[in-house]
Backbone as numpy.savetxt, mean C-alpha at the origin, in Angstrom:
# Nx Ny Nz CAx CAy CAz Cx Cy Cz
-12.67 -10.52 10.92 -11.45 -10.83 10.18 -10.26 -10.31 10.95
-9.42 -11.20 11.40 -8.23 -10.79 12.14 -7.03 -10.79 11.20
-6.36 -9.67 11.14 -5.21 -9.51 10.26 -4.01 -9.12 11.11
-2.93 -9.79 10.88 -1.70 -9.47 11.59 -0.97 -8.32 10.86
-0.31 -7.46 11.60 0.42 -6.35 10.98 1.43 -6.83 9.93
2.03 -7.96 10.20 3.04 -8.50 9.28 2.45 -8.80 7.91
1.19 -9.22 7.87 0.53 -9.53 6.60 0.33 -8.28 5.77
-0.08 -7.21 6.41 -0.28 -5.95 5.71 1.05 -5.42 5.21
2.05 -5.44 6.06 3.37 -4.94 5.69 3.96 -5.78 4.56
3.83 -7.08 4.63 4.35 -7.95 3.57 3.67 -7.64 2.24
2.38 -7.42 2.26 1.65 -7.08 1.03 2.11 -5.75 0.46
2.28 -4.76 1.34 2.76 -3.45 0.90 4.18 -3.56 0.35
5.02 -4.36 0.99 6.40 -4.54 0.52 6.42 -5.16 -0.87
5.60 -6.17 -1.10 5.54 -6.80 -2.41 5.09 -5.80 -3.47
4.08 -5.02 -3.16 3.60 -4.01 -4.09 4.68 -2.97 -4.36
5.34 -2.52 -3.33 6.38 -1.52 -3.47 7.53 -2.01 -4.35
7.96 -3.23 -4.13 9.06 -3.80 -4.93 8.66 -3.89 -6.39
7.47 -4.39 -6.65 7.01 -4.56 -8.02 6.87 -3.21 -8.73
6.27 -2.24 -8.06 6.10 -0.92 -8.68 7.44 -0.22 -8.89
8.33 -0.33 -7.93 9.65 0.30 -8.06 10.44 -0.30 -9.22
10.25 -1.59 -9.44 10.95 -2.27 -10.53 10.34 -1.89 -11.89
9.02 -1.91 -11.98 8.35 -1.69 -13.27 8.09 -0.23 -13.61
8.00 0.62 -12.60 7.69 2.04 -12.81 8.56 2.89 -11.89
9.89 2.81 -12.05 10.80 3.43 -11.08 10.67 4.94 -10.93
10.23 5.63 -11.95 10.13 7.09 -11.85 8.71 7.56 -11.58
7.81 6.63 -11.29 6.41 7.03 -11.07 6.18 7.54 -9.66
5.25 8.46 -9.57 4.86 8.99 -8.26 4.20 7.89 -7.43
3.50 6.98 -8.09 2.83 5.89 -7.38 3.85 5.01 -6.67
4.91 4.65 -7.37 5.96 3.81 -6.76 6.58 4.53 -5.57
6.86 5.81 -5.73 7.45 6.58 -4.62 6.47 6.69 -3.45
5.18 6.91 -3.76 4.18 7.05 -2.71 3.98 5.75 -1.93
3.95 4.63 -2.63 3.80 3.34 -1.96 5.01 3.09 -1.06
6.22 3.36 -1.55 7.43 3.15 -0.75 7.43 4.06 0.49
7.04 5.30 0.30 6.97 6.25 1.43 5.92 5.81 2.44
4.77 5.39 1.94 3.69 4.95 2.83 4.08 3.70 3.60
4.80 2.80 2.95 5.27 1.60 3.63 6.20 1.96 4.78
7.10 2.87 4.54 8.02 3.31 5.60 7.24 3.92 6.77
6.25 4.74 6.45 5.42 5.36 7.49 4.59 4.31 8.23
4.09 3.33 7.49 3.27 2.28 8.09 4.05 1.50 9.13
5.31 1.29 8.87 6.14 0.55 9.82 6.31 1.30 11.14
6.01 2.60 11.11 6.16 3.42 12.32 4.83 3.87 12.93
3.72 3.69 12.17 2.45 4.22 12.66 1.29 3.50 11.98
0.39 2.94 12.76 -0.77 2.24 12.19 -1.71 3.20 11.48
-1.74 4.46 11.86 -2.61 5.44 11.22 -2.21 5.75 9.79
-0.98 5.42 9.42 -0.50 5.69 8.07 -1.25 4.87 7.03
-1.79 3.74 7.40 -2.50 2.91 6.43 -3.78 3.60 5.96
-4.51 4.20 6.86 -5.73 4.91 6.47 -5.39 6.06 5.53
-4.33 6.76 5.80 -3.89 7.85 4.93 -3.56 7.31 3.54
-2.88 6.17 3.49 -2.56 5.54 2.22 -3.84 5.24 1.44
-4.82 4.65 2.11 -6.08 4.32 1.45 -6.77 5.57 0.91
-6.63 6.67 1.61 -7.28 7.90 1.20 -6.64 8.53 -0.04
-5.31 8.46 -0.14 -4.61 9.21 -1.17 -4.03 8.38 -2.31
-3.75 7.12 -2.10 -3.10 6.30 -3.14 -3.88 6.24 -4.45
-5.20 6.08 -4.43 -5.92 6.04 -5.72 -5.73 7.31 -6.55
-5.71 8.46 -5.90 -5.51 9.72 -6.62 -4.11 9.82 -7.20
-3.13 9.38 -6.42 -1.75 9.39 -6.89 -1.62 8.47 -8.10
-2.20 7.29 -8.00 -2.14 6.32 -9.10 -2.81 6.88 -10.35
-3.97 7.48 -10.19 -4.70 8.04 -11.32 -3.90 9.13 -12.03
-3.20 9.96 -11.27 -2.42 11.04 -11.87 -1.21 10.53 -12.65
-0.74 9.32 -12.35 0.41 8.76 -13.06 0.06 8.28 -14.47
-1.18 7.91 -14.67 -1.66 7.49 -15.99 -0.87 6.33 -16.60
-0.61 5.32 -15.83 -0.04 4.09 -16.37 -0.94 2.94 -15.96
-0.81 1.85 -16.67 -1.62 0.67 -16.36 -0.81 -0.33 -15.55
-1.48 -0.94 -14.60 -0.84 -1.99 -13.82 -0.68 -3.25 -14.67
0.36 -4.00 -14.38 0.46 -5.34 -14.91 -0.55 -6.19 -14.14
-0.78 -7.39 -14.60 -1.71 -8.29 -13.90 -1.23 -8.53 -12.47
0.06 -8.73 -12.30 0.61 -8.97 -10.96 0.48 -7.74 -10.06
0.78 -6.56 -10.60 0.64 -5.33 -9.83 -0.81 -5.11 -9.41
-1.74 -5.35 -10.32 -3.16 -5.18 -10.01 -3.59 -6.12 -8.89
-3.10 -7.37 -8.93 -3.43 -8.33 -7.87 -2.87 -7.86 -6.52
-1.65 -7.34 -6.52 -1.04 -6.85 -5.27 -1.78 -5.60 -4.77
-2.11 -4.69 -5.67 -2.87 -3.48 -5.31 -4.20 -3.88 -4.67
-4.90 -4.81 -5.31 -6.19 -5.26 -4.79 -6.02 -5.94 -3.42
-4.95 -6.68 -3.26 -4.71 -7.34 -1.97 -4.50 -6.30 -0.87
-3.68 -5.29 -1.15 -3.46 -4.23 -0.16 -4.78 -3.53 0.15
-5.56 -3.22 -0.87 -6.81 -2.51 -0.65 -7.88 -3.40 -0.03
-7.66 -4.70 0.01 -8.61 -5.57 0.70 -8.59 -5.32 2.21
-7.52 -4.70 2.69 -7.41 -4.37 4.11 -8.13 -3.07 4.45
-8.63 -2.37 3.44 -9.26 -1.06 3.66 -10.43 -1.13 4.62
-11.19 -2.20 4.56 -12.35 -2.32 5.44 -11.97 -2.28 6.91
-10.72 -2.56 7.22 -10.28 -2.55 8.61 -10.01 -1.14 9.11
-9.71 -0.23 8.19 -9.51 1.17 8.53 -8.52 1.39 9.65
-8.85 2.33 10.53 -7.96 2.66 11.64 -7.94 1.58 12.72
-8.83 0.62 12.63 -8.87 -0.46 13.62 -8.09 -1.67 13.16
-7.09 -1.44 12.34 -6.34 -2.54 11.75 -5.77 -3.46 12.80
-5.07 -2.94 13.75 -4.56 -3.76 14.83 -4.35 -2.87 16.05
-4.55 -3.40 17.22 -4.51 -2.60 18.43 -3.12 -2.43 19.02
-2.09 -2.90 18.35 -0.76 -2.79 18.93 0.13 -1.99 18.01
1.18 -1.47 18.55 2.11 -0.71 17.74 3.12 -1.67 17.11
3.64 -1.25 15.98 4.62 -2.07 15.30 5.95 -1.81 15.93
């Protein structure tokens, strides 16, 4: 499965926008936005996001909307790629 960096970033951006709009004071929204910024500068940031985002989300204790859940699942569909997401720098 070949994934372009732009696809991952676009998915993260969509998730970040939706969470920031629907849950502006949540730690999850802040963490996704911070991780997106880091991802744009370092491919290793995605693995870190995969490691910590579920815990951050769980501690917030809110439920995703159907759209947020679909975006979350889309972002996490890239998890299988791990640190080998793409061989080039952004």
